[in-house]
C-alpha positions in Angstrom: 31.0 -52.5 -69.4 28.5 -50.1 -68.0 27.8 -46.6 -69.3 29.6 -43.8 -67.4 26.9 -42.1 -65.3 28.7 -38.8 -65.9 28.5 -39.0 -69.7 27.1 -35.8 -71.2 27.2 -33.8 -68.0 29.8 -31.0 -67.8 32.4 -31.6 -65.1 31.5 -28.2 -63.6 27.9 -29.2 -63.2 28.9 -32.6 -61.7 31.1 -30.7 -59.2 28.3 -28.3 -58.3 25.5 -30.9 -58.0 27.6 -33.4 -56.0 29.6 -30.8 -54.0 32.9 -32.2 -55.0 36.0 -30.6 -56.4 36.3 -30.1 -60.1 39.3 -32.5 -60.1 37.1 -35.2 -58.6 34.3 -34.5 -61.1 36.9 -34.8 -63.9 38.1 -38.1 -62.6 34.5 -39.4 -62.5 34.0 -38.2 -66.1 37.1 -39.8 -67.4 36.1 -43.1 -65.7 39.3 -43.1 -63.6 37.2 -43.5 -60.5 33.5 -44.4 -60.2 31.3 -41.9 -58.4 29.5 -43.2 -55.3 25.9 -44.4 -55.8 24.5 -41.4 -54.0 26.3 -39.1 -56.5 24.9 -41.1 -59.4 21.4 -40.8 -58.0 21.9 -37.0 -57.6 23.2 -36.7 -61.1 20.2 -38.6 -62.4 17.9 -36.4 -60.4 16.2 -39.5 -58.8 14.4 -38.4 -55.6 14.7 -42.0 -54.3 18.1 -41.0 -53.1 16.4 -38.9 -50.4 13.4 -41.1 -49.6 12.6 -44.6 -51.0 8.9 -43.6 -51.5 10.0 -41.1 -54.2 12.1 -43.7 -56.2 11.5 -43.1 -59.9 10.4 -39.5 -59.4 12.9 -37.1 -61.1 13.8 -33.4 -60.9 14.6 -32.1 -64.4 14.8 -28.4 -65.6 12.8 -27.2 -62.6 10.0 -29.8 -63.0 9.0 -32.7 -60.9 8.4 -35.7 -63.2 6.5 -38.8 -62.1 7.5 -42.3 -63.1 4.5 -42.1 -65.6 5.9 -39.0 -67.2 3.6 -36.4 -65.6 5.4 -33.1 -65.2 4.6 -30.4 -62.6 6.3 -27.1 -61.7 6.8 -25.6 -58.3 3.9 -23.3 -59.1 1.6 -26.3 -59.8 2.6 -27.9 -56.5 1.9 -24.6 -54.6 -1.7 -24.5 -56.1 -2.6 -27.9 -54.7 -4.0 -26.6 -51.3 -6.1 -24.0 -53.2 -7.4 -26.6 -55.6 -8.3 -29.0 -52.8 -10.1 -26.2 -51.0 -12.1 -25.3 -54.1 -13.1 -28.9 -54.7 -14.2 -29.2 -51.1 -16.3 -26.0 -51.5 -17.9 -27.3 -54.7 -18.7 -30.6 -53.0 -20.3 -28.9 -50.0 -22.4 -26.7 -52.3 -23.5 -29.7 -54.3 -24.6 -31.5 -51.1 -26.6 -28.3 -50.1 -28.3 -28.2 -53.5 -29.1 -32.0 -53.4 -30.5 -31.6 -49.9 -32.8 -28.8 -51.0 -34.0 -30.8 -54.0 -34.6 -33.9 -51.9 -32.3 -35.8 -54.2 -30.1 -38.5 -52.7 -26.4 -37.6 -52.3 -24.0 -39.4 -54.6 -23.5 -42.9 -53.3 -26.7 -42.7 -51.3 -29.7 -45.0 -52.1 -32.9 -43.1 -53.1 -35.7 -43.1 -50.6 -38.6 -45.5 -51.3 -41.9 -43.8 -51.3 -45.1 -45.7 -50.6 
């Protein structure tokens, strides 16, 4: 016997998330009928239901949660382009400074002086 995937979720919430009638949600909760697999994945919040590359990633309480347990908010996601631009700027500045000092760039072999 498998655990009812609707256990612990109010019927109203099931109906809203899965876009089914309250009557259908109550049948799923009672175990009278089994929800389709897509409904189960929606209730679990598994993004793999939308794209296999996202299997194991969850949406819970407004957070995106990785399979490893890392949590990010929508605000965190929106800052990624800014962070990337800042990192690229710092790397460019570091290359400038290293070029002025005559030091090799990271990963570059130092010049041999005779």
